[in-house]
Backbone bond lengths (Angstrom), bond angles and torsions (degrees), N, CA, C in turn:
res aa  C-N    CA-C-N  psi(-1)  N-CA   C-N-CA  omega(-1)  CA-C   N-CA-C  phi
1 X - - - 1.451 - - 1.513 108.43 -
2 X 1.379 118.37 134.33 1.388 118.82 176.09 1.496 115.82 -75.76
3 X 1.341 120.04 170.85 1.410 125.11 179.70 1.531 108.11 -79.18
4 X 1.356 116.10 114.81 1.543 117.68 -179.46 1.482 112.62 -96.05
5 X 1.337 119.80 20.08 1.479 120.19 -174.19 1.528 112.86 -62.74
6 X 1.317 114.44 -18.86 1.537 113.56 -175.97 1.530 111.13 -108.75
7 X 1.359 116.99 19.05 1.466 121.04 -174.51 1.546 108.60 -113.89
8 X 1.317 115.97 129.39 1.416 118.41 172.16 1.513 111.10 -110.31
9 X 1.307 121.60 173.32 1.426 125.29 177.08 1.503 113.19 -134.46
10 X 1.316 115.70 147.24 1.442 121.05 173.50 1.510 110.39 -129.61
11 X 1.320 117.77 121.11 1.483 122.19 176.20 1.592 104.09 -97.18
12 X 1.300 111.58 128.93 1.516 120.86 179.40 1.569 105.70 -97.45
13 X 1.268 118.23 109.89 1.480 124.75 175.82 1.483 116.46 -136.56
14 X 1.381 113.60 41.56 1.452 119.32 -172.14 1.600 113.31 -101.26
15 X 1.290 116.16 -7.82 1.421 119.80 -171.98 1.571 112.97 -71.63
16 X 1.349 116.77 160.33 1.471 121.74 -174.76 1.490 116.57 -86.99
17 X 1.381 115.77 -12.02 1.415 121.46 -177.21 1.453 113.14 55.43
18 X 1.320 114.69 46.04 1.463 123.37 -176.22 1.510 114.37 -58.65
19 X 1.388 115.24 -38.20 1.467 119.99 -179.04 1.516 113.07 -72.35
20 X 1.318 115.75 -22.23 1.511 119.49 -177.38 1.532 109.63 -94.24
21 X 1.348 118.04 -31.06 1.435 119.74 -178.00 1.525 118.61 89.73
22 X 1.251 114.20 -2.07 1.499 121.80 -178.80 1.550 102.48 -159.03
23 X 1.405 116.98 156.01 1.440 119.10 -179.43 1.457 114.65 -60.03
24 X 1.362 114.46 120.61 1.491 121.77 177.42 1.482 112.16 -69.65
25 X 1.284 113.74 -24.30 1.518 118.76 179.96 1.532 109.62 -61.12
26 X 1.341 115.78 -26.60 1.536 117.40 -178.73 1.542 112.30 -107.24
27 X 1.345 117.95 15.80 1.458 118.33 171.62 1.449 110.01 -65.14
28 X 1.379 119.35 133.67 1.413 126.69 -177.51 1.489 115.94 -82.92
29 X 1.309 118.09 128.33 1.434 122.43 172.97 1.524 110.08 -139.05
30 X 1.358 112.76 119.27 1.453 117.92 -175.39 1.545 114.56 55.41
31 X 1.346 112.10 41.00 1.408 116.08 174.78 1.496 116.78 79.91
32 X 1.348 117.09 13.50 1.477 119.78 -177.84 1.533 109.75 -145.45
33 X 1.316 114.39 143.08 1.455 117.64 174.64 1.522 112.18 -64.92
34 X 1.322 119.73 142.77 1.461 121.46 -174.97 1.574 111.23 -58.75
35 X 1.410 116.20 -41.07 1.462 117.14 173.41 1.543 115.55 -60.60
36 X 1.370 113.92 -37.27 1.492 119.47 178.47 1.591 107.64 -67.56
37 X 1.228 118.95 -37.02 1.538 123.38 179.43 1.557 104.76 -63.30
38 X 1.290 117.79 -45.81 1.502 120.25 -172.60 1.582 104.67 -69.57
39 X 1.287 121.34 -43.60 1.477 123.96 -179.91 1.590 109.10 -60.77
40 X 1.336 117.88 -50.99 1.425 123.51 -179.39 1.476 112.92 -58.48
41 X 1.333 115.00 -36.93 1.498 120.11 -177.92 1.466 108.95 -71.42
42 X 1.313 117.71 -43.40 1.497 123.70 -178.22 1.579 107.04 -59.86
43 X 1.372 116.47 -45.03 1.414 118.59 -175.58 1.468 114.72 -60.88
44 X 1.296 120.24 -26.55 1.497 122.20 179.09 1.531 109.77 -65.45
45 X 1.339 119.55 -20.20 1.334 119.97 -175.99 1.584 116.71 -84.20
46 X 1.378 111.35 -15.70 1.456 117.74 176.24 1.489 108.59 58.93
47 X 1.310 116.87 57.05 1.494 122.22 177.07 1.521 108.24 -84.54
48 X 1.362 112.49 162.18 1.537 115.14 -170.32 1.532 109.83 -70.48
49 X 1.272 120.30 -42.40 1.569 119.24 -177.81 1.512 110.03 -142.41
50 X 1.308 115.52 140.03 1.520 119.16 -175.54 1.518 106.75 -127.95
51 X 1.342 114.13 134.60 1.458 120.55 176.42 1.543 111.58 -130.28
52 X 1.297 111.67 133.94 1.511 119.72 178.28 1.628 106.27 -113.86
53 X 1.348 109.71 127.72 1.523 113.07 179.21 1.493 108.57 -110.93
54 X 1.340 116.57 119.79 1.411 122.81 178.36 1.461 108.56 -112.97
55 X 1.331 118.17 157.31 1.533 123.62 -179.10 1.519 109.43 -147.67
56 X 1.291 120.00 -94.71 1.457 126.32 175.07 1.521 111.42 -58.16
57 X 1.284 120.39 139.37 1.473 122.60 178.21 1.463 114.31 56.79
58 X 1.346 117.51 28.32 1.435 120.82 -171.13 1.562 112.30 -63.33
59 X 1.323 118.64 -41.11 1.423 119.21 -179.30 1.614 112.01 -63.07
60 X 1.286 112.22 -44.43 1.504 113.92 -177.28 1.485 109.23 -68.85
61 X 1.281 119.03 -37.17 1.454 121.77 -179.34 1.542 110.90 -68.45
62 X 1.339 115.44 -45.15 1.414 119.67 179.59 1.533 115.09 -61.33
63 X 1.333 113.26 -34.59 1.470 116.22 177.08 1.563 112.91 -74.94
64 X 1.337 116.65 -22.35 1.465 117.54 -171.17 1.537 110.20 -94.83
65 X 1.399 121.19 -15.20 1.417 118.66 -179.29 1.502 110.14 -117.35
66 X 1.400 112.10 157.95 1.449 121.83 167.92 1.466 109.06 -96.64
67 X 1.393 118.15 111.38 1.464 121.45 -177.06 1.471 117.16 -75.99
68 X 1.340 116.34 2.88 1.458 121.22 168.42 1.548 113.93 53.18
69 X 1.342 113.43 30.54 1.503 118.11 177.79 1.479 112.68 88.37
70 X 1.329 121.83 2.61 1.453 126.24 173.08 1.581 105.60 -58.11
71 X 1.369 113.45 146.65 1.488 122.36 162.86 1.452 110.86 -75.11
72 X 1.282 120.74 104.26 1.461 123.29 -174.68 1.561 107.10 -94.18
73 X 1.332 116.33 124.96 1.461 123.25 -179.97 1.596 110.56 -123.45
74 X 1.299 113.07 143.14 1.470 119.93 176.64 1.482 114.82 -93.40
75 X 1.324 119.46 122.50 1.410 123.33 -178.23 1.605 105.12 -96.17
76 X 1.410 115.66 102.28 1.453 119.95 -173.53 1.584 110.23 -74.32
77 X 1.377 113.84 -15.48 1.466 115.86 -177.88 1.533 109.22 -113.40
78 X 1.313 114.41 36.22 1.454 118.47 177.32 1.436 117.82 -54.28
79 X 1.352 118.54 -27.93 1.421 123.86 178.07 1.565 115.79 -61.97
80 X 1.373 109.80 -16.52 1.489 114.65 -179.76 1.507 110.42 -75.11
81 X 1.337 118.08 -16.96 1.486 119.06 178.01 1.492 110.64 120.12
82 X 1.362 112.52 179.03 1.428 118.76 -175.33 1.488 117.44 -60.69
83 X 1.361 115.38 -33.80 1.479 122.89 -177.57 1.563 108.77 -56.53
84 X 1.318 117.26 -38.79 1.474 118.01 179.29 1.380 113.42 -62.60
85 X 1.284 122.72 -33.80 1.478 129.45 176.71 1.477 112.80 -68.74
86 X 1.352 114.41 -39.57 1.442 122.10 176.91 1.500 108.02 -61.98
87 X 1.330 116.95 -49.50 1.468 119.16 -177.19 1.525 111.59 -61.81
88 X 1.349 120.20 -48.57 1.386 123.97 178.33 1.486 114.90 -63.09
89 X 1.386 116.52 -39.19 1.379 120.08 173.82 1.495 118.83 -63.03
90 X 1.371 114.06 -41.38 1.407 121.01 176.46 1.507 114.59 -67.15
91 X 1.396 112.83 -39.22 1.473 115.12 179.94 1.510 111.22 -64.83
92 X 1.401 114.70 -38.59 1.422 118.72 177.85 1.601 110.00 -65.29
93 X 1.291 113.86 -42.89 1.454 117.58 -177.71 1.572 113.63 -58.01
94 X 1.364 111.32 -42.83 1.478 117.52 -177.49 1.516 109.87 -70.55
95 X 1.284 118.55 -34.62 1.509 119.51 173.46 1.443 112.52 -65.73
96 X 1.363 118.95 -33.09 1.468 119.49 174.22 1.479 114.67 -67.56
97 X 1.344 114.65 -35.47 1.426 120.49 -173.15 1.581 110.10 -148.25
98 X 1.285 116.37 101.81 1.472 117.40 -175.42 1.569 110.70 -73.98
99 X 1.350 115.92 -12.79 1.454 119.38 -178.86 1.515 113.86 -94.65
100 X 1.243 118.07 5.76 1.542 121.33 -179.82 1.467 111.16 -55.17
101 X 1.327 119.21 137.49 1.460 124.37 -177.95 1.506 113.03 -112.95
102 X 1.295 114.97 -23.62 1.495 119.35 -177.86 1.549 107.49 -142.77
103 X 1.329 115.97 152.37 1.425 117.73 171.66 1.545 109.13 -135.25
104 X 1.359 113.98 134.14 1.449 117.94 177.46 1.512 106.95 -103.82
105 X 1.360 119.77 128.54 1.369 127.26 -177.91 1.554 109.58 -109.70
106 X 1.338 116.72 128.27 1.412 126.75 -173.92 1.620 106.75 -128.75
107 X 1.305 111.88 157.13 1.499 117.15 168.66 1.605 108.35 -111.15
108 X 1.231 118.75 178.60 1.498 120.95 -170.14 1.559 113.56 -105.80
109 X 1.356 114.92 0.72 1.438 116.22 -176.19 1.558 117.95 -118.62
110 X 1.262 115.16 30.22 1.435 121.15 176.96 1.567 107.02 -107.86
111 X 1.303 116.75 93.84 1.499 120.90 -173.35 1.520 114.13 -62.09
112 X 1.359 116.11 -25.49 1.444 117.69 -171.88 1.523 112.77 -98.29
113 X 1.313 118.52 14.24 1.445 121.49 173.48 1.512 107.96 -69.66
114 X 1.297 115.50 140.12 1.575 122.25 -176.30 1.514 106.91 -138.83
115 X 1.334 110.76 161.98 1.552 115.93 173.85 1.411 110.90 -61.76
116 X 1.378 119.52 -35.67 1.506 118.93 176.46 1.502 114.60 -59.58
117 X 1.401 113.73 -44.56 1.476 119.23 175.78 1.545 112.74 -57.33
118 X 1.278 113.93 -47.12 1.503 121.24 -178.38 1.517 108.81 -62.07
119 X 1.284 117.60 -48.21 1.470 120.56 -173.33 1.618 107.02 -68.28
120 X 1.290 117.25 -38.89 1.497 115.93 178.47 1.565 109.82 -65.26
121 X 1.337 118.33 -37.08 1.496 120.54 177.72 1.483 112.69 -64.41
122 X 1.409 112.83 -47.30 1.452 116.99 179.68 1.513 115.50 -63.80
123 X 1.381 114.12 -42.79 1.463 119.60 179.59 1.526 110.98 -63.54
124 X 1.308 119.03 -39.87 1.434 121.28 178.44 1.457 111.76 -66.32
125 X 1.273 118.82 -39.04 1.435 126.28 177.64 1.459 113.24 -61.34
126 X 1.337 116.77 -46.19 1.425 123.31 -178.69 1.553 110.28 -70.51
127 X 1.329 116.57 -42.10 1.484 122.58 -174.31 1.535 108.74 -70.60
128 X 1.308 120.32 -35.30 1.457 122.13 -175.89 1.543 112.02 -84.99
129 X 1.370 114.30 -21.04 1.443 118.20 179.59 1.521 116.00 64.42
130 X 1.359 114.70 28.25 1.483 120.65 176.22 1.502 109.22 -79.47
131 X 1.318 112.81 158.66 1.539 119.13 176.92 1.544 109.41 -67.41
132 X 1.358 120.04 -36.73 1.438 127.17 -176.13 1.431 113.46 -145.24
133 X 1.332 117.25 141.31 1.377 122.76 173.80 1.559 114.57 -131.99
134 X 1.246 116.20 117.08 1.514 118.54 -179.52 1.491 112.58 -103.67
135 X 1.282 114.47 159.90 1.451 125.64 174.90 1.524 105.64 -76.10
136 X 1.291 114.57 139.33 1.472 119.99 178.07 1.566 113.50 -111.45
137 X 1.277 112.39 122.58 1.424 116.81 173.24 1.482 111.75 -161.28
138 X 1.432 121.94 150.37 1.345 126.63 -174.95 1.599 110.02 62.07
139 X 1.339 116.62 27.98 1.423 118.38 175.73 1.595 112.19 76.69
140 X 1.258 115.82 9.57 1.525 116.87 179.61 1.545 110.08 -136.85
141 X 1.329 111.78 -172.78 1.505 119.11 -177.66 1.499 111.43 -112.21
142 X 1.356 119.43 140.38 1.351 118.03 -176.09 1.634 108.56 -157.86
143 X 1.309 114.81 -159.69 1.455 120.73 178.48 1.530 110.00 -97.64
144 X 1.301 116.24 156.30 1.500 130.08 0.43 1.535 112.39 -58.62
145 X 1.332 120.80 147.95 1.449 124.06 176.55 1.508 105.47 -139.92
146 X 1.325 115.08 151.77 1.458 123.53 176.85 1.567 109.33 -121.99
147 X 1.367 112.59 136.78 1.376 121.27 -178.08 1.550 113.04 -125.47
148 X 1.299 114.14 133.35 1.568 114.89 177.10 1.561 109.68 -86.30
149 X 1.339 113.56 160.33 1.467 119.29 -169.69 1.474 111.98 -58.29
150 X 1.279 121.30 -23.53 1.528 122.30 177.96 1.495 112.04 -57.66
151 X 1.380 116.56 -26.39 1.387 123.90 -178.35 1.535 115.60 -93.34
152 X 1.342 115.95 -7.89 1.490 119.82 -179.95 1.466 114.32 -50.75
153 X 1.391 115.26 -50.47 1.568 114.37 177.38 1.474 117.45 -59.58
154 X 1.402 114.96 -23.91 1.493 115.53 177.30 1.565 108.87 -84.01
155 X 1.250 119.56 -27.60 1.396 122.83 175.30 1.556 112.60 -67.45
156 X 1.216 110.47 -32.81 1.553 121.43 -178.60 1.548 108.20 -75.41
157 X 1.251 120.57 -11.36 1.500 124.19 177.88 1.471 115.67 -104.48
158 X 1.361 116.49 -1.52 1.447 119.99 -178.01 1.524 111.70 -61.60
159 X 1.239 120.09 145.19 1.397 126.15 173.61 1.535 114.44 -132.15
160 X 1.296 120.39 154.46 1.489 122.00 170.66 1.561 111.65 87.01
161 X 1.313 113.97 -158.97 1.465 116.38 -171.34 1.520 110.43 -111.25
162 X 1.363 115.80 7.77 1.458 116.70 178.92 1.596 112.31 -76.35
163 X 1.245 117.16 -15.31 1.415 119.61 -178.23 1.494 114.95 63.54
164 X 1.366 119.31 -151.00 1.383 121.35 -174.47 1.581 115.70 -63.94
165 X 1.335 114.18 -16.73 1.446 118.13 179.10 1.519 110.60 -59.48
166 X 1.365 117.71 -18.45 1.415 121.68 179.74 1.493 109.83 -63.86
167 X 1.341 121.35 -13.85 1.433 123.71 177.31 1.490 112.95 -70.69
168 X 1.379 113.94 -19.61 1.502 116.71 -177.79 1.499 107.73 -68.61
169 X 1.287 124.45 -11.42 1.441 123.16 177.05 1.504 108.68 -69.37
170 X 1.335 120.42 -15.43 1.402 123.09 176.38 1.527 111.84 -80.89
171 X 1.291 116.37 113.88 1.490 118.61 -178.30 1.508 112.69 -63.43
172 X 1.330 118.03 -23.13 1.429 116.67 -176.68 1.560 114.25 -105.25
173 X 1.314 112.28 23.87 1.441 116.69 179.94 1.489 111.25 -66.81
174 X 1.359 117.36 121.05 1.474 122.57 179.07 1.428 109.05 -92.17
175 X 1.395 121.27 98.18 1.336 124.06 -174.14 1.550 112.28 -136.80
176 X 1.376 115.01 161.17 1.373 119.40 174.69 1.565 111.89 -134.99
177 X 1.306 119.10 173.40 1.414 120.13 175.70 1.518 114.12 -131.48
178 X 1.298 117.42 155.55 1.462 122.42 -177.39 1.502 106.23 -137.45
179 X 1.255 115.94 132.42 1.506 122.61 -178.16 1.519 115.70 -61.25
180 X 1.373 114.65 135.35 1.473 119.44 175.50 1.540 100.99 -128.87
181 X 1.208 119.59 104.00 1.505 126.76 -169.16 1.451 113.30 -53.73
182 X 1.392 122.77 -44.43 1.361 126.45 -177.29 1.456 113.98 -113.75
183 X 1.390 117.80 25.91 1.380 120.37 -174.29 1.546 112.74 -76.04
184 X 1.312 117.25 -11.75 1.477 120.25 179.41 1.490 111.13 -72.88
185 X 1.345 117.82 -21.18 1.507 120.03 -175.32 1.606 106.35 -86.67
186 X 1.297 114.29 113.52 1.454 120.11 168.12 1.523 107.64 -134.15
187 X 1.311 113.88 175.11 1.509 117.19 -169.80 1.528 109.13 -117.34
188 X 1.323 111.13 109.18 1.487 119.90 -176.10 1.602 110.06 -119.72
189 X 1.383 115.34 -33.27 1.380 118.65 -170.34 1.502 115.42 -130.74
190 X 1.291 121.36 164.10 1.508 119.08 176.94 1.528 112.02 -57.34
191 X 1.287 118.20 -30.72 1.474 119.28 177.42 1.520 110.91 -64.66
192 X 1.368 115.63 -41.13 1.440 119.18 176.02 1.521 113.26 -60.53
193 X 1.341 117.09 -38.13 1.436 120.24 175.39 1.477 113.54 -64.67
194 X 1.361 118.09 -41.99 1.444 125.19 176.54 1.517 107.98 -57.09
195 X 1.257 118.35 -48.23 1.485 121.49 -175.48 1.496 106.55 -67.78
196 X 1.271 122.05 -40.13 1.477 126.33 177.88 1.470 108.81 -54.22
197 X 1.373 115.14 -53.64 1.457 120.09 -176.98 1.486 114.83 -57.43
198 X 1.383 115.70 -33.42 1.418 123.42 176.60 1.510 111.99 -62.53
199 X 1.312 115.10 -25.37 1.508 121.63 -174.33 1.551 112.24 -89.49
200 X 1.338 115.79 -6.23 1.475 119.19 -177.02 1.565 110.57 -67.40
């Protein structure tokens, strides 16, 4: 395992779950809320600084989970889209640790994220020395993703709901991808929840 002393993490959990009709952050899988699973998994890696970004349903979610010492921040403009949570999360992370060199960004509704997947992604990112490393699934790039400090100014300029994929507009983006076998399964609809329950 590499030294993770210069890596921070941001969990994005501010969305309204409009397609599901209730907070997907709190969907139960194997006796645990999806967001709690993500928090607990991140904590096993002992990263330098950890930030959780809440928005819609923040009071309900905050009461239902144990943030395990994460710095929890409220995104009052969560309706603007995922980019607003990235900006707020990164600003908070940098204030917590001005020496941070990399940030890993995750969402709260990927039930099959594991410590092993995160470690493999982080190790690959550090060993290759790329500016960004995305998880690869369904033939595309997504989260979890890791970004080096050289891209922090670009992350702070993101707008809308495209999230960090907005960086692909840069033709000179130095990035790589690392496979995440079940990364394509996330929870957006009641049908997704039904399928998840069948896998318990």
